[in-house]
C-alpha positions as CSV (number, residue, x, y, z in Angstrom):
1,M,24.0,-18.6,-20.2
2,G,21.2,-18.0,-17.6
3,E,18.3,-15.7,-18.3
4,S,18.5,-12.1,-17.0
5,A,16.0,-11.0,-14.4
6,A,14.1,-9.0,-17.0
7,E,13.8,-12.1,-19.3
8,L,11.9,-14.0,-16.6
9,Y,8.9,-11.7,-17.1
10,T,6.4,-11.7,-19.9
11,T,7.8,-8.4,-21.2
12,K,10.6,-6.1,-20.2
13,A,8.0,-3.4,-19.6
14,D,6.3,-5.6,-17.1
15,Y,9.6,-6.2,-15.3
16,A,10.4,-2.5,-15.4
17,Y,7.0,-1.7,-14.0
18,L,7.4,-4.0,-11.0
19,R,11.0,-2.9,-10.3
20,V,10.2,0.8,-10.4
21,K,7.0,0.3,-8.4
22,E,9.1,-1.5,-5.8
23,L,11.6,1.3,-5.7
24,I,8.8,3.9,-5.2
25,L,7.0,2.0,-2.5
26,S,10.2,1.1,-0.7
27,G,11.1,4.8,-0.5
28,K,14.3,4.3,-2.5
29,L,12.8,6.6,-5.1
30,A,11.5,9.4,-2.8
31,P,8.3,11.3,-3.3
32,G,8.9,14.3,-5.6
33,S,12.3,13.1,-6.7
34,V,13.4,13.2,-10.4
35,I,13.7,9.9,-12.1
36,A,17.0,9.8,-14.1
37,Q,15.7,7.4,-16.8
38,A,18.9,6.5,-18.6
39,Q,20.6,5.7,-15.3
40,L,17.6,3.8,-13.9
41,A,17.3,1.7,-17.1
42,R,21.0,0.7,-16.8
43,D,20.6,-0.1,-13.1
44,I,17.7,-2.5,-13.7
45,G,19.2,-4.0,-16.9
46,I,16.8,-2.8,-19.6
47,S,16.7,-0.1,-22.3
48,T,14.8,3.2,-21.9
49,T,11.9,2.1,-24.2
50,P,10.4,-0.5,-21.8
51,L,11.2,1.9,-18.9
52,R,9.1,4.7,-20.5
53,E,6.2,2.3,-21.1
54,A,6.4,1.3,-17.4
55,L,6.5,5.0,-16.3
56,R,3.4,5.7,-18.4
57,R,1.6,2.8,-16.6
58,L,2.8,4.1,-13.2
59,K,1.5,7.6,-14.2
60,S,-2.0,6.1,-14.8
61,E,-1.8,4.8,-11.2
62,G,-0.8,8.1,-9.8
63,L,2.7,7.1,-8.7
64,V,4.7,9.0,-11.4
65,E,4.3,12.4,-13.1
66,L,5.4,12.9,-16.7
67,D,5.6,16.1,-18.5
68,A,5.5,16.9,-22.3
69,H,9.3,16.5,-22.5
70,R,9.2,13.0,-21.1
71,D,10.8,14.2,-17.9
72,A,9.7,12.0,-15.0
73,R,9.5,12.3,-11.3
74,V,7.9,10.4,-8.4
75,A,4.5,11.8,-7.5
76,A,4.7,14.0,-4.5
77,L,2.7,13.3,-1.3
78,A,-0.3,15.6,-0.9
79,A,-2.7,16.3,2.0
80,E,-5.7,16.2,-0.4
81,E,-4.8,12.8,-1.7
82,A,-4.2,11.5,1.8
83,R,-7.6,12.8,2.8
84,D,-9.3,11.3,-0.2
85,L,-7.7,7.9,0.4
86,L,-8.8,7.9,4.0
87,E,-12.4,8.9,3.2
88,L,-12.6,6.0,0.6
89,R,-11.1,3.5,3.0
90,R,-13.4,4.5,5.8
91,S,-16.3,3.6,3.6
92,L,-15.0,0.6,1.6
93,D,-13.0,-1.4,4.1
94,P,-15.8,-1.9,6.6
95,L,-18.1,-2.8,3.7
96,A,-15.6,-5.4,2.4
97,I,-15.0,-6.9,5.8
98,A,-18.7,-7.2,6.5
99,L,-19.2,-9.0,3.2
100,A,-16.2,-11.2,3.9
101,A,-17.8,-12.3,7.2
102,E,-21.0,-13.2,5.3
103,R,-19.4,-14.9,2.2
104,R,-16.0,-16.4,3.3
105,T,-15.3,-19.9,2.1
106,K,-13.0,-22.5,3.6
107,A,-10.4,-21.6,1.1
108,D,-10.7,-17.9,2.1
109,I,-10.3,-18.8,5.8
110,A,-7.2,-20.8,5.0
111,A,-5.7,-17.9,3.0
112,M,-6.5,-15.4,5.8
113,R,-4.9,-17.6,8.4
114,A,-1.8,-18.2,6.3
115,A,-1.4,-14.4,5.7
116,H,-1.9,-13.6,9.4
117,E,0.7,-16.2,10.6
118,G,3.8,-14.3,11.7
119,L,2.3,-10.9,10.8
120,E,3.8,-8.0,12.8
121,P,2.7,-4.3,12.9
122,L,4.8,-2.3,10.5
123,P,8.0,-0.9,12.1
124,G,9.6,2.4,11.3
125,N,11.2,2.5,7.8
126,P,9.6,-0.9,6.8
127,A,11.2,-3.1,4.2
128,Y,9.2,-3.6,1.0
129,E,8.6,-7.2,2.0
130,Q,7.0,-6.1,5.2
131,L,4.6,-3.8,3.3
132,V,3.8,-6.8,1.0
133,A,3.0,-9.0,4.0
134,H,0.7,-6.3,5.5
135,R,-1.0,-6.0,2.2
136,R,-1.3,-9.8,1.8
137,F,-3.3,-10.0,5.0
138,H,-5.7,-7.2,4.2
139,A,-6.1,-8.5,0.7
140,A,-7.0,-11.9,2.0
141,L,-9.7,-10.3,4.1
142,Y,-11.3,-8.1,1.4
143,T,-10.9,-10.8,-1.3
144,A,-13.3,-12.9,0.8
145,S,-16.0,-10.4,0.0
146,H,-16.3,-12.0,-3.4
147,N,-17.3,-8.6,-4.8
148,D,-15.0,-8.1,-7.8
149,L,-15.5,-4.4,-8.3
150,L,-14.9,-3.8,-4.6
151,I,-11.7,-5.9,-4.6
152,Q,-10.4,-4.1,-7.7
153,T,-11.1,-0.7,-6.1
154,L,-9.3,-1.6,-2.9
155,D,-6.4,-3.1,-4.9
156,G,-6.1,0.2,-6.7
157,L,-6.0,2.2,-3.5
158,W,-3.4,0.1,-1.7
159,D,-0.2,1.2,-3.5
160,K,-1.0,4.9,-3.0
161,S,-1.8,4.2,0.6
162,D,1.5,2.5,1.2
163,R,3.4,5.7,0.5
164,Y,1.5,7.5,3.2
165,R,2.0,4.7,5.6
166,R,5.7,5.1,5.1
167,L,5.4,8.8,5.8
168,A,3.6,8.2,9.1
169,L,6.2,5.6,10.2
170,E,8.9,8.3,10.1
171,V,7.6,9.0,13.6
172,E,8.2,5.7,15.5
173,R,5.0,4.2,17.0
174,G,5.2,3.1,20.6
175,Q,4.7,-0.5,21.7
176,A,1.2,0.2,22.9
177,A,0.1,1.4,19.5
178,R,1.8,-1.6,17.8
179,D,0.1,-4.0,20.2
180,R,-3.3,-2.4,19.5
181,K,-2.8,-2.9,15.8
182,A,-1.8,-6.5,16.3
183,A,-5.0,-7.0,18.4
184,E,-7.1,-5.5,15.7
185,H,-5.7,-7.8,13.1
186,E,-6.5,-10.7,15.3
187,A,-10.0,-9.5,16.0
188,L,-10.6,-8.9,12.3
189,L,-9.6,-12.5,11.5
190,E,-11.7,-14.0,14.3
191,Y,-14.9,-12.0,13.5
192,V,-14.7,-12.9,9.8
193,I,-14.2,-16.5,10.5
194,A,-17.1,-16.4,13.0
195,G,-19.3,-14.8,10.4
196,D,-19.9,-11.7,12.6
197,A,-20.3,-9.0,10.0
198,D,-21.3,-6.2,12.4
199,S,-18.3,-6.7,14.8
200,A,-15.9,-7.1,11.9
201,A,-17.0,-3.8,10.4
202,A,-16.8,-2.0,13.7
203,V,-13.2,-3.2,14.3
204,M,-12.3,-2.2,10.7
205,R,-13.7,1.3,11.2
206,E,-11.5,1.7,14.3
207,H,-8.6,0.2,12.4
208,I,-8.9,2.8,9.6
209,D,-9.6,5.8,11.9
210,T,-6.3,5.1,13.9
211,S,-4.4,3.9,10.9
212,L,-1.0,5.1,9.5
213,G,-3.0,6.6,6.6
214,A,-5.0,8.6,9.1
215,Q,-1.8,9.8,10.8
216,A,-0.3,10.8,7.5
217,A,-3.4,12.8,6.5
218,W,-3.2,14.6,9.8
219,R,0.5,15.3,9.5
220,L,0.1,16.6,5.9
221,R,-2.7,18.9,6.9
222,K,-0.6,20.4,9.7
223,H,2.6,20.4,7.7
224,P,2.0,20.3,3.9
225,N,5.7,20.1,3.2
226,P,6.9,16.7,4.5
227,A,10.4,18.2,5.0
228,D,8.9,20.4,7.8
229,Q,7.5,17.4,9.8
230,D,10.6,16.3,11.8
231,G,9.6,15.7,15.4
232,V,5.9,15.8,14.8
233,D,4.2,13.6,17.3
234,A,1.8,11.4,15.3
């Protein structure tokens, strides 16, 4: 008999963590929704014990809320968190890209080019795999900074940011906006490869200031309840 999906991972808790995280980031478990733990455990083929361990880990990352009675829900989106994420990324992403331009290696350049190949700006209601591809490109850029603390910090910000990107994409971007993001991705790659730290940082600041995260922060400030945001022009 073949191994179950859960048995392919180091522990069932690791498998549960990755599966539930994917469900959250894909939007299948919506922000603020209650997590029916017994049903979810059955759906992904594990018991509730490793699921609870996974939920505690996701709580530490700010993706899940747990109360004293072990009830669980997906963390809601909040204007304050969207603002905080944007403020951090405005400072850290330009720093990382500038360092990448100064320190990138041949292996880094190969990884960046591979991640950029076939990359498209995120569409409305992106699939989880599309979010992963977007993250892979940006991670290839900031990993080339060779600053371990900075890389760890940006890794920690990314999952939270993806939930706000999905919120912003509820309002479809026009082709001009999508083309601009594609051009920025191309410019970031070219400036890092060329070793032009100042230009790379300048493009990254613009990239963050006009990002989906920035749009989500604006929408949540204007409409703190996401249910009231239908039709908002972002």
